[in-house]
Structure formats: structure tokens, C-alpha cells
C-alpha positions as CSV (number, residue, x, y, z in Angstrom):
1,X,13.9,23.0,-15.6
2,X,12.9,19.4,-13.9
3,X,9.0,19.7,-12.4
4,X,9.0,20.0,-8.4
5,X,8.0,16.2,-6.6
6,X,5.9,17.3,-3.9
7,X,3.8,13.8,-3.6
8,X,5.2,10.4,-4.0
9,X,2.9,8.0,-4.2
10,X,5.3,4.7,-3.3
11,X,3.6,1.7,-4.4
12,X,4.1,-2.1,-2.9
13,X,3.0,-5.6,-2.0
14,X,4.6,-5.4,1.6
15,X,6.1,-8.7,0.6
16,X,9.5,-9.8,2.0
17,X,12.1,-7.9,0.4
18,X,10.1,-4.7,-0.9
19,X,11.8,-2.9,1.2
20,X,14.7,-1.5,-1.4
21,X,11.5,0.0,-2.8
22,X,10.7,2.4,0.4
23,X,13.3,3.3,1.5
24,X,13.5,5.0,-2.2
25,X,10.6,6.3,-1.8
26,X,11.4,7.8,1.6
27,X,14.9,9.7,0.0
28,X,13.7,10.6,-2.4
29,X,11.0,12.5,0.1
30,X,14.0,14.0,2.3
31,X,15.6,15.1,-0.9
32,X,12.1,16.7,-2.5
33,X,10.4,17.5,0.7
34,X,7.9,15.4,-0.5
35,X,4.6,13.6,0.9
36,X,3.9,9.8,0.9
37,X,1.3,8.4,-0.4
38,X,1.6,4.2,0.2
39,X,-0.9,2.6,-1.9
40,X,-1.5,-1.2,-1.7
41,X,-3.7,-2.5,-3.8
42,X,-6.2,-5.7,-2.8
43,X,-6.6,-8.3,-6.1
44,X,-10.8,-8.6,-6.3
45,X,-12.6,-12.1,-5.8
46,X,-11.8,-13.7,-8.5
47,X,-15.1,-14.6,-10.6
48,X,-15.4,-18.4,-9.2
49,X,-14.6,-17.4,-5.3
50,X,-17.3,-14.3,-5.8
51,X,-20.3,-17.3,-7.3
52,X,-19.2,-20.1,-4.8
53,X,-19.7,-16.7,-2.2
54,X,-22.8,-16.1,-3.7
55,X,-24.1,-19.4,-4.0
56,X,-23.3,-20.2,-0.3
57,X,-24.7,-17.1,1.3
58,X,-28.1,-14.6,1.1
59,X,-26.1,-11.3,-1.2
60,X,-27.2,-9.0,1.9
61,X,-25.3,-11.3,4.4
62,X,-22.6,-11.4,1.7
63,X,-22.3,-8.1,1.2
64,X,-21.8,-7.6,5.2
65,X,-19.6,-10.6,5.4
66,X,-17.4,-9.4,2.6
67,X,-17.7,-5.7,3.6
68,X,-16.3,-6.9,7.2
69,X,-13.4,-9.0,5.4
70,X,-11.8,-6.3,3.2
71,X,-12.0,-3.5,6.6
72,X,-10.3,-6.6,9.1
73,X,-7.3,-7.0,6.4
74,X,-7.2,-3.1,5.4
75,X,-6.6,-2.7,9.8
76,X,-4.3,-5.8,9.4
77,X,-1.8,-4.1,6.5
78,X,-2.6,-0.5,7.8
79,X,-0.6,-1.5,10.8
80,X,1.7,-3.5,9.4
81,X,2.8,-0.4,6.5
82,X,2.7,2.0,9.4
83,X,5.5,-0.3,11.2
84,X,7.5,-0.7,7.9
85,X,7.8,3.1,8.6
86,X,8.6,2.6,12.3
87,X,11.2,0.8,11.3
88,X,12.8,1.8,8.0
89,X,13.3,5.3,9.0
90,X,16.1,6.3,10.2
91,X,16.8,6.7,13.8
92,X,16.1,11.2,14.6
93,X,14.6,11.1,11.1
94,X,11.6,12.7,10.1
95,X,9.5,12.7,6.8
96,X,8.8,16.2,5.9
97,X,5.0,14.9,5.9
98,X,3.0,12.4,7.4
99,X,2.6,9.5,5.3
100,X,-0.9,8.5,4.1
101,X,-1.5,4.9,3.9
102,X,-4.6,3.7,1.4
103,X,-5.0,0.0,1.3
104,X,-7.6,0.0,-2.4
105,X,-9.4,-2.6,-3.9
106,X,-8.8,-3.6,-7.5
107,X,-6.3,-4.8,-10.1
108,X,-2.8,-3.4,-8.6
109,X,-1.8,-1.4,-11.8
110,X,-5.2,-0.1,-12.4
111,X,-5.2,0.7,-8.3
112,X,-1.7,2.9,-8.9
113,X,-2.5,4.9,-12.0
114,X,-6.2,6.2,-10.6
115,X,-4.2,7.1,-7.4
116,X,-1.4,9.0,-9.3
117,X,-4.2,11.3,-11.1
118,X,-6.0,11.3,-7.9
119,X,-3.5,12.7,-6.0
120,X,-2.1,14.5,-8.6
121,X,1.4,12.4,-8.0
122,X,4.2,14.2,-8.6
123,X,6.4,10.4,-8.8
124,X,5.3,6.9,-9.1
125,X,7.8,4.2,-6.9
126,X,7.8,0.9,-7.0
127,X,9.3,-2.3,-7.2
128,X,10.3,-4.8,-9.7
129,X,11.1,-8.2,-9.0
130,X,12.2,-10.2,-12.0
131,X,15.6,-12.2,-11.8
132,X,16.8,-12.2,-16.1
133,X,18.4,-9.7,-18.0
134,X,15.4,-10.8,-20.5
135,X,13.0,-10.2,-17.6
136,X,13.5,-6.3,-16.1
137,X,13.5,-6.0,-20.2
138,X,10.5,-6.9,-20.2
139,X,9.2,-6.2,-16.7
140,X,6.9,-7.2,-14.7
141,X,3.4,-7.3,-16.0
142,X,1.8,-4.6,-13.0
143,X,5.0,-2.6,-13.5
144,X,4.3,-2.6,-17.0
145,X,1.2,-1.6,-16.9
146,X,1.4,1.0,-14.7
147,X,5.0,2.7,-17.1
148,X,2.4,2.6,-20.5
149,X,-0.8,4.2,-18.6
150,X,0.7,7.2,-17.0
151,X,2.1,10.2,-18.0
152,X,3.2,10.9,-13.9
153,X,7.2,10.1,-13.4
154,X,7.8,6.1,-12.3
155,X,10.9,5.3,-10.4
156,X,11.3,1.1,-10.7
157,X,13.5,-0.5,-8.0
158,X,14.7,-3.8,-8.3
159,X,14.5,-5.9,-5.5
160,X,16.2,-9.3,-5.9
161,X,19.3,-7.0,-6.4
162,X,21.8,-8.3,-3.9
163,X,23.0,-4.9,-3.4
164,X,19.3,-3.9,-2.2
165,X,19.5,-6.9,-0.3
166,X,20.2,-5.5,3.2
167,X,17.7,-6.3,6.1
168,X,14.3,-7.0,3.7
């Protein structure tokens, strides 16, 4: 017997073309009476950017500025995700549970795997942008890392397919 799917972690960069993966997450949530947790990972500042900020701003000012920027960015992403939900749910369709939205800082694959573990997710849904057959075999780096570092089933949705291109 297959395990019951109660929590679906949907990971997205919310870029144009990512909606087919969201549609698949919604379809799975409706089919399994499950909750979607929408995760968006923000890459941390790279070493050079962090050093430059530290060189030009006192540490307390730098930390306050960084926190303010991150909070502002998280608010904009949350609003964008909510409008994504509002636009994509078919008329009269309601998900069985409210969608949780989390914007987290860290390398995307690590954020996805860690979040899936913390949430006790039963399924991870994410898109994959590879265009060629060879690149599909070797999957994009985030999808590949997630597949290799989780014990949770992962549903990968191809995003460049003309079949999935309707209102991306």
C-alpha cells in the first residue's frame, strides 16, 4: 500500500514558466486531500557581496540593513505567491487546507530537503528546466541534489515542454 500524502512541499523560484509545477502540486493536493507548503529559497549573499557590505557599513548597520532587505523581499515574494495561488486555482476550486508560504534563506536544495524533513512532508513537487534529453538524464543541479539527499518521493515536472506552456 502506498503511503498517504498529507503534506506536499512545493518548491519554486516563482519565475515565468514555473506554473506547470504549481498546477501539478494543486492537482496532487486536491487528489489526496493534502496541504501544500510553498517554499521559496533565497540564495544567501555570496562572499564578495558580504565582504563589500561589511567593508562599507558598520556591523550593526549592515545586519539591520540586511534584515530589512530580507524582510521586504520576503513580503514581496509572499504577495507574489498569494497572487499566483489566486490566479491558478480554477474557479470555484478550493484547496482542502490553507497554503502555507515560507521564504527561507539558503542554498535551494538544502532549504528544500531540510524543510521537507522538518515538515514531515510526504511529497516534494518541483520543476526542472532542462531543455535537452541529455540534460534531463542528468537533471538540473537543484533537482539532482534534492533527489540525492531526501528519502521523500519527489515529483519533477518538466517546465520547458510545449505541452506545459499554456499560460505560464
